[in-house]
N, C-alpha and C positions, 0 to 999 in steps of 0.2 A: 360438596362437588368441587370446590376450588382445591381442596386438599388432595383429593383423588387425581385432579389434573396435574398438580405439582408432583405427585408421585409418579405419574406416567411420564412427565417431562424429565424427571431425574433418571428413571430407567432408560428412557430413550437417549438421554445424553451420554450415560455410561456406555451404551452400545456404540454410539457414534464416536465417541472419544477412543474407545478400544480399537475400532476398525481404523480410524484416522491415524492413530499413533503407530499401529502396526504397519500400515502402508508408509508412514513417514519414515519408519525404521529402515525399510526396504529402500526407499528413494535415497536417504542419506547414505546407506552403504554403497549404493551404485554411484552416487556422486563423489564419494571419497575415493572409490577405485579409479575414477576418471581423472582424479586431481593431477597426477604426474603428467598427463597428457594435454591439460588445459582445454578440455572439450567443453567450452562454455555453451555452445549451442545445444549439445547433448543434455547438459544440466538443465537448461531452459526448458527443453521438451519434457524432461522428467518432471520438473516443477508444474508445468502447464498440465500435464496429464494427472498429477496428484491433485491439483487445484480443481479441476473438473470432477474428479472422483468425489472429493469432499462435498462439493455443491450437490452432487447427486445423492449421496447417502444422507446429507442433512435436510434435503427437501427444501432448500431456500429457493425462493423465486426472485427474479430480477426484472425490473422495468427500466430500460435504457432510453434516454431522451438525448437528442443532439448528436447522434452518431455521425451525421453529416459534418460535424465541426471537428472531428478526429483527423489529425494529420496522418496522411497515408504513408509517408516516408519520413525516416528519421535523419539525423538524430534530433530528438527533442527531450525536454525534461518535463515529466508529468508531475504536477503538484497537486496533491490530494489531501483532503481531511481523513481522519482516522478514527472511526467509531468502534471498530472491532476487527478481529482477524479476518472477517469475511470481506473487508475492503481489499486486502492483499490478495485473497483467493479470487475475487471477482475480477481483478485486473487482467487475469489470464483469459477471460471470456471475450474481451473486446479489443485488447491491444494485440494487433496482429503481427507485430514486429518483435523480435527478441529485445528484451530490455534486462537491466540489472537494478538491484536495489541499493539505495544509499541507507544504511542502517547503523544504529548506535553500536559502538564497539563492544559493549557488554554481551551482545548476542554472539559475537565471534568467539567469546571466551567459554561458551557452553560446550562441553566435550562432544566431539563428533559432529554436532550441528554446526558449530563454527567452522570446522574444516570443510564440510559440505558447502557452506556459503562461499567460502574461499574458492572452492572448485567451480562455483557458478560465476566467479569473477565479481561478486558483490563488494560494495565499497564501504569500508568501516570508517565511522566518524567518532572521535573522542569529543563528545559534546561539552564534557566538563573541563577540558583542557584546551583553551583557545589556540595555542600554537600548534598542537598536534591536529586540531580540527582544521586549521587553515591549510596545513600540508596535505591532509586527506582530501579536502575540497580542491586543491590544486591538482591532485592526482585524478580526481573525478572529472574535472574540466578538461584535462588532456584526453581522457578516455571518451568524453563526449565529442570533443573536436575530431577524434579519430573515427567517429561514426557510431558510437554507442549511446542508446538512449537509456535514461535512467528514471527511476520513480522515487519520489521524496515525499515524506510526511512532514511538513514544515511545523506542525504542532510539537513534534519531538516525542510525543507519547499519545496515548488514546485521548479522545475528546472527553469532555465532561459527561457525567452520567446521563443528562438529559439529551445528549447528542450535539449540544452547541460546541462551537469550535474554541479551542484554547488560543491564546496569543501565538503568532507565528514567530519562529526563530529565523533570524536573518541569513543564517549560513546557506540556506537553500538558494536564496536570491543573489547571494555573493557568487555561488557556483554559476548562476545564469549569466551574471555580469562578465565573468571570466571566460565562460564557454561561448557566449554570444550565439545561442541557439534559441529556437522556439520554445515557449513555455506553454504547456497543455494542461489547463486546470480541469480537474475531475472532482465532482462532488457526490458524497454518499449520504443518504438518509435512511434510517431504518435498521442498519446493521447493529446499532447499540440495543435494539430490542431483541435481536437474535441471540446475542450474548451480552447481557447486561453487565456493565462494568462492576466488578467485585474484586478489587485490587487485593484485598487481604485474604480472599478464599482461594485455596488451590483448585478446587473443583468448580468448574464454570458450567452452568446449565445452558443448553442449546435449545432455543425455542424456534417452532416453525414460523414462517412469516415471509414478507416481501420486502426487498431492499430496492430503493429507487436510486438510480444513477444518473447524473446529469453531466454531459461533457460540453464544457463551455468553449466558445470560440477561442482559438489559439491566440497567443500574444507574441508577435514576432520580434526579433531584436531591434528593428528600427522603431518599434513602438515604445521600447523602454530604454533605449541607449542613452538618453538624455536624463534619465531618472537616477536617483541615488538608491542604494539597496533598500533602505527602509521605505522609500516611495514605491518601489516595485512591490514590496511585501504588502503595503497598504492597498494598492491597486488590485492585486490578486485576491486579497482577503475580501475586499468589498464585493468584487464579482462573484466569489464564491458564497459569501453570506446572502446575497440576493437569490442565488440559485437554491441555497439551502432552505430559505424561507419559502420559496415557491414549492419545493418538494414537500414541505411540511403540510402545506394546504392540500396539495394533491393527494397525500397519503390519507388525509382525513376524509376526503371524498371517495376514495377507492373502496 
């Protein structure tokens, strides 16, 4: 019975990936065509439409708590854990203002996709080169100060296979110190079960299921202005860990 279920999941995943990649190709082409005109909002609408489409065909359900804690106006920096690609996709379901991603530079070197990301105004960070990383974070800070909200995954990569968070990299919080804007923590639980982390496998199965999202009360500049970067990191991570533990329990009861 379990073997038949896995076969069904594999076939289902192939269909979902085929449709999702075909739509991604169309979105990337449209984004690239808009690149000379710097139509960042247009690219954001494309990404939002694509994200909602992927959620629809995958059948993933979400339960969001703490929506009242979400800042209604920007700019702000969203700080989130990163269990799977569905974390990024789900951001478009509840963040109602345009935002941009702060992503590792290697993604920008992928043919076509990298140019599409530049067309969206996404911010590249060279995590393995401290000097270049500092320059890109300064650029991001200037963007935030001009009214642009950004989303950051401070783990730097996907969480551990069991969904627990990796140590945070301090670059995200250095950006916060320089930009002096509100930090909006968001926590996901369950998306690691939708696409289990299989780093050495090209084909990733997509399982049906529910993802829990918790929006934590925002942390304003006055709340962290006297803290060092590592202290801000510890503060945010502690709040997110508490929320993550609560969602684990809720998922077991659901």
